[in-house]
C-alpha positions as CSV (number, residue, x, y, z in Angstrom):
1,X,97.4,46.1,84.1
2,X,97.8,49.8,83.6
3,X,94.6,51.9,84.1
4,X,94.8,55.6,83.4
5,X,92.1,58.1,84.2
6,X,91.7,61.4,82.4
7,X,89.1,64.1,82.4
8,X,88.5,67.8,83.0
9,X,88.5,69.1,86.5
10,X,85.6,68.6,88.8
11,X,84.1,65.5,87.1
12,X,85.0,63.2,90.0
13,X,88.0,61.6,88.5
14,X,90.0,61.4,91.7
15,X,87.0,59.9,93.6
16,X,86.7,57.2,91.0
17,X,90.4,56.6,91.0
18,X,90.5,56.2,94.8
19,X,87.7,53.8,94.9
20,X,89.1,51.8,91.9
21,X,92.4,51.6,93.8
22,X,90.7,50.4,97.0
23,X,88.7,47.7,95.1
24,X,91.7,46.4,93.1
25,X,94.0,46.4,96.2
26,X,91.8,43.8,97.7
27,X,92.9,41.5,94.9
28,X,96.6,42.4,94.9
29,X,99.0,45.1,95.9
30,X,98.2,48.1,93.7
31,X,100.4,50.9,92.6
32,X,98.6,54.3,92.8
33,X,100.1,57.2,91.0
34,X,98.9,60.7,91.7
35,X,100.1,62.4,88.6
36,X,98.1,65.5,89.1
37,X,100.0,68.4,90.8
38,X,96.6,69.7,92.1
39,X,95.1,66.3,93.0
40,X,94.0,65.1,96.4
41,X,94.1,61.3,95.7
42,X,96.2,60.8,98.9
43,X,93.5,62.5,101.0
44,X,90.7,60.3,99.5
45,X,92.8,57.2,100.2
46,X,93.6,58.4,103.7
47,X,97.4,58.1,103.1
48,X,100.0,60.6,104.2
49,X,102.4,61.8,101.5
50,X,106.0,61.0,102.6
51,X,107.5,62.8,99.6
52,X,107.0,63.8,96.0
53,X,109.0,63.7,92.8
54,X,108.6,67.4,92.5
55,X,109.7,67.9,96.1
56,X,112.8,65.8,95.6
57,X,113.6,67.7,92.4
58,X,113.3,71.0,94.4
59,X,115.8,69.7,97.0
60,X,118.3,68.9,94.2
61,X,117.9,72.3,92.7
62,X,118.4,73.9,96.1
63,X,121.3,71.6,97.1
64,X,122.9,70.3,93.9
65,X,125.8,68.8,95.9
66,X,123.5,66.2,97.3
67,X,123.8,64.3,94.0
68,X,127.1,62.3,94.0
69,X,129.6,63.2,91.3
70,X,129.1,61.1,88.1
71,X,125.4,60.5,88.9
72,X,122.7,62.2,86.9
73,X,119.8,63.9,88.6
74,X,117.3,61.5,87.0
75,X,119.3,58.5,88.1
76,X,119.6,59.9,91.6
77,X,115.9,60.4,91.9
78,X,115.1,57.0,90.4
79,X,117.2,55.3,93.1
80,X,115.4,57.2,95.8
81,X,111.8,56.7,94.6
82,X,111.0,54.1,97.3
83,X,112.0,56.7,100.0
84,X,109.3,59.1,98.8
85,X,106.6,56.5,98.2
86,X,103.9,55.9,100.8
87,X,103.5,52.1,101.2
88,X,100.8,50.1,103.0
89,X,100.0,46.4,103.0
90,X,97.8,46.8,99.9
91,X,98.6,50.1,98.2
92,X,101.9,51.8,97.2
93,X,101.4,55.5,96.5
94,X,103.7,57.6,94.3
95,X,102.9,61.4,94.1
96,X,104.2,63.7,91.4
97,X,103.8,66.9,93.4
98,X,104.6,70.4,92.1
99,X,108.0,71.6,91.2
100,X,108.7,75.1,92.5
101,X,110.3,78.1,90.9
102,X,110.6,79.0,87.2
103,X,110.6,76.5,84.4
104,X,108.3,73.8,83.0
105,X,107.5,70.3,84.3
106,X,109.8,68.7,81.7
107,X,112.3,67.4,84.2
108,X,109.7,66.1,86.6
109,X,107.8,64.5,83.6
110,X,111.0,62.8,82.5
111,X,111.5,61.4,85.9
112,X,107.9,60.3,86.1
113,X,108.3,58.5,82.8
114,X,111.4,56.6,84.1
115,X,109.5,55.7,87.2
116,X,106.6,54.3,85.2
117,X,109.0,52.2,83.2
118,X,110.7,50.9,86.3
119,X,107.8,50.5,88.7
120,X,104.8,49.4,86.7
121,X,106.0,46.0,85.7
122,X,106.3,45.1,89.4
123,X,102.6,45.4,90.0
124,X,99.5,43.5,88.8
125,X,97.6,46.7,88.8
126,X,98.7,50.3,88.3
127,X,96.1,53.1,88.5
128,X,97.2,56.5,87.3
129,X,95.2,59.6,88.2
130,X,96.2,62.1,85.6
131,X,95.8,65.9,85.8
132,X,92.9,67.5,84.1
133,X,93.4,67.2,80.4
134,X,96.1,65.1,78.7
135,X,99.4,66.6,79.8
136,X,101.1,63.4,80.6
137,X,99.7,61.5,77.7
138,X,100.5,64.3,75.3
139,X,104.1,64.4,76.5
140,X,104.1,60.6,76.3
141,X,105.0,60.3,79.9
142,X,102.7,57.3,79.8
143,X,103.1,55.9,76.2
144,X,100.5,53.2,76.7
145,X,97.7,52.0,79.0
146,X,95.8,48.8,79.0
147,X,92.6,50.8,79.7
148,X,92.0,54.5,79.6
149,X,89.0,55.7,81.5
150,X,87.6,59.1,80.2
151,X,85.5,60.6,83.0
152,X,82.7,63.1,82.1
153,X,80.0,64.8,84.0
154,X,76.4,64.0,82.8
155,X,76.3,66.7,80.1
156,X,76.8,66.7,76.3
157,X,79.5,69.3,76.7
158,X,81.3,67.0,79.2
159,X,81.0,64.0,76.9
160,X,82.3,66.0,73.9
161,X,85.3,67.1,76.0
162,X,86.0,63.5,76.9
163,X,85.8,62.6,73.2
164,X,88.3,65.4,72.3
165,X,90.7,64.0,74.9
166,X,90.4,60.6,73.3
167,X,91.1,62.1,69.9
168,X,94.2,63.8,71.4
169,X,95.4,60.4,72.6
170,X,95.1,59.2,69.0
171,X,97.0,62.2,67.7
172,X,100.0,61.6,70.1
173,X,99.9,57.9,69.4
174,X,99.0,56.7,72.9
175,X,98.4,52.9,72.7
176,X,95.5,51.4,74.6
177,X,93.6,48.1,74.5
178,X,90.3,49.6,75.7
179,X,88.8,53.1,76.1
180,X,85.8,53.5,78.4
181,X,83.8,56.6,78.8
182,X,82.5,57.0,82.3
183,X,79.5,59.4,82.7
184,X,79.7,60.2,86.4
185,X,77.4,61.4,89.1
186,X,74.1,60.6,87.2
187,X,70.9,61.2,89.1
188,X,68.2,58.7,88.1
189,X,68.0,57.5,84.5
190,X,70.2,58.9,81.9
191,X,68.6,60.5,78.9
192,X,68.6,58.7,75.5
193,X,69.9,61.9,73.9
194,X,73.0,61.9,76.2
195,X,73.6,58.2,75.7
196,X,73.3,58.6,71.9
197,X,75.9,61.4,72.1
198,X,78.2,59.2,74.2
199,X,77.9,56.2,71.9
200,X,78.6,58.3,68.8
201,X,82.2,59.0,69.7
202,X,83.6,55.5,69.3
203,X,84.4,54.5,72.8
204,X,84.7,50.8,73.4
205,X,82.2,51.1,76.2
206,X,80.0,53.7,77.9
207,X,79.5,53.3,81.6
208,X,77.1,55.2,83.8
209,X,78.3,55.8,87.4
210,X,75.3,56.8,89.6
211,X,75.1,59.6,92.1
212,X,75.6,58.3,95.6
213,X,74.6,60.2,98.7
214,X,77.2,58.4,100.6
215,X,80.0,60.2,98.7
216,X,78.3,63.6,99.1
217,X,78.1,63.0,102.9
218,X,81.6,61.7,103.1
219,X,83.0,64.7,101.2
220,X,81.3,67.1,103.7
221,X,82.5,65.2,106.7
222,X,86.1,64.7,105.7
223,X,88.6,64.0,102.9
224,X,88.8,60.2,103.2
225,X,86.3,58.3,101.1
226,X,85.7,54.6,101.3
227,X,82.5,53.7,99.6
228,X,80.8,50.4,100.8
229,X,80.3,47.8,98.2
230,X,76.5,47.7,98.8
231,X,75.9,51.4,97.9
232,X,74.9,52.4,94.3
233,X,78.4,53.6,93.6
234,X,80.0,50.5,95.2
235,X,77.9,48.2,93.1
236,X,78.7,50.2,90.0
237,X,82.4,50.0,90.8
238,X,82.2,46.2,90.8
239,X,80.6,46.2,87.4
240,X,83.2,48.7,86.1
241,X,86.0,46.4,87.2
242,X,84.4,43.5,85.4
243,X,84.3,45.6,82.2
244,X,87.9,46.7,82.7
245,X,89.1,43.1,83.1
246,X,86.7,41.6,80.6
């Protein structure tokens, strides 16, 4: 199952990604993909990054003779993916990273696309934490996902932004079986006006993720976040997974 998370910066997308990965990894080994050059998914999971696609690309640019004659750069990187992945008993982490120097992300995106095609079928679950916006989806780096989670803050502006991202997915023909809007970090009861706004945009489901003091304290004390299953957030995560797999 491929689960992609998208949303603007600062809405808690990486926090939700990390806790979703933790929960799913208790069922089976889960592929976690940090596809945001500015993300901190590895920190929230407490995993050290052994290498990145962007970093490997930078090495090849600096030392082109490291690629054997007759082998393309993409093929070379594809054969070395396992060396730059961080692997634990339950989670395998692949980090995109940031290419250095001039130029766009086109090469790194192409490599990432090839990695998706090669790696994802090996896992029961693949969770992809995308960068803010729809860069990877608009470039069709990920041409489909079983579930796309659109994360919003608890505001009408945030919900409308998530709806525009869903519309963009339609425009670039991203296939998905289910699209869920997550309204994150909600204090108390959500207003009917906001729920009406959320329901008006055609998502398959609207899910409210409550504010949890545990996450606020954990963020102040360190980078690693592991939310217990009996907290408001932990209980909501279990419900979210039921919806995802339902």
